[in-house]
Steps between C-alpha positions, in 0.01 A plus 500: 500500500606856449613701805313832489679615822842407621687653804864450578617570854253795513546718806356800657644634825410797712813587708547173701159351422487275192138500393587270207810280531660342190167381336531234231169412341348417168143545393347307214295657236127456551521384875363652818807530716425555874732694715394418860618639836413719784510889504870601477611192314616690191212429278401861405862598471564210249198609304593857486845419372347288221274778414781745488367712791814423695853448387675198633802552730663218314420191279310492174142412370331484176116520429366397163866492379585850608745613766326675791775768515628540155161458320263635744265651260459171316426334814228742590332453171497133566327492849188587667493548877246518777669617832356422847436879545179623336600722200189581299387869471175521693413823333471331167257229376626147446504545119694832531763322720535225227519759234773696675716183543436405131643842401794476736591153352455624140208267409402618146198738522312270248525208738437678832119474530489141396773394754329688777174336425664163506678522824190681661294180393775262629472653858134550478499878550320594171196636689707714729757628241366844500467547874760668698744261661451663831167323505645163440559239777844373582447186299381706198806724515724198504328358197543836321879492578504145350337631182734803498809267515369332188413778286836506303515110467806447718714181479521487876251611760639582860255487776623607827271382789195536265243399761643666821221650710213342306233271646511126431217517238667783305830314514339204343370720226842660433652147493255417227594803291868434535464151349272641221749783429777251455293276260343777312819689423771225513711690748751417776376595856740562789303510820628613835301406816519407864168309466584142487175391346529754227844380394365135516211555288631731236869411447652252261828526701566663846825655634495549872699813594626607836751763599574579140582147397319219314489205747286263295366483149276235338139431419261521799438121512882414486570764778240324724657166425831609659333490836451115451219462758160605654475807741351459842376820667473476881352762743565441857531684839881443508636498146871520620464204720324296228782596245757368741315182568442396142836586392664305785259194534349477153803603307311760279757749397296698242299701752472867568298763663269694263296776670296331762543133377753240455555365140660173443599356159490117494450195299191295557325775692185309582686238709676765702194706606404273793857453610541878525176541701603210730849639558349831583258360749769298669689821546200699625479713188134590404447465111241764389500377141699285245462476124672332202541655151717479189775761482444827350725794372487655840659173631758524227576848595539398868737225396731721318493809715386385851243772504151582388507883507708777647471868553518706174826602367453867422835594347425320181176691467649832592781448245230415230298816579804722475593330158142574383513865611841543312358341189188723512721803538699424181 
């Protein structure tokens, strides 16, 4: 397959902080590539470099065959982007927003109306096209931004946290549009998210990113297979004591505290459920609940990083905001 995106040792540093650290990835033409990680992992900085908003500190990358530094203009013509921060002009109608974007990207005047109508139909905004976007719901604005990102027929569509802040039902709708956009326009989609279910449902391949590095990359199913077992989740009145007991007396080493529960990755989980309860009872530990399930991406992330979530890293966001301000001033 053709590599539409390639990076080699791509790095972005802010003083002593490396927001992206020697990144080596390839994205195949036509795939949905998920970049998964918590806030501050380096996802937005990576996307911003690939979109030429930020210049790398070191390393190289190409998008659609063009160098992101030496051929930035050709890169910009090749891509569409939807950032996590809302960017539609709420003093304009949906149609006017799309028309402005079509003009900025040099879409031929003779094709503009047809393209606008097509993308409005794709995201089901035809009936609201001539209303001011300030009257749109959050989900409708997100759909308009998706349509705007497609108006110039990009080779690659970058979606940075496309469903952040949306309710579950609206997120489901946006997922549907993303799949339809890919199929209708035969484009490559690069999706950044910290929602595990979003990455799981949409992505052909997933790269898990933390502290600026890729720590795992494969299909969702293969990533889950690396855990080699079932996941038992236990809630009890003394989790630390239970962890000590099952580690020492049952020999279960793949166990860790997650929020207010103990999660254990094991083979043959069904046979171990009663043994864990019995061991807890013998040691006067009250088990509030216990359940068994197959591994998910959250478990994969825990396996590779040892954490579920951490406080936001704001330096990356501050650096990106400053870069955007400088770009706007030029």
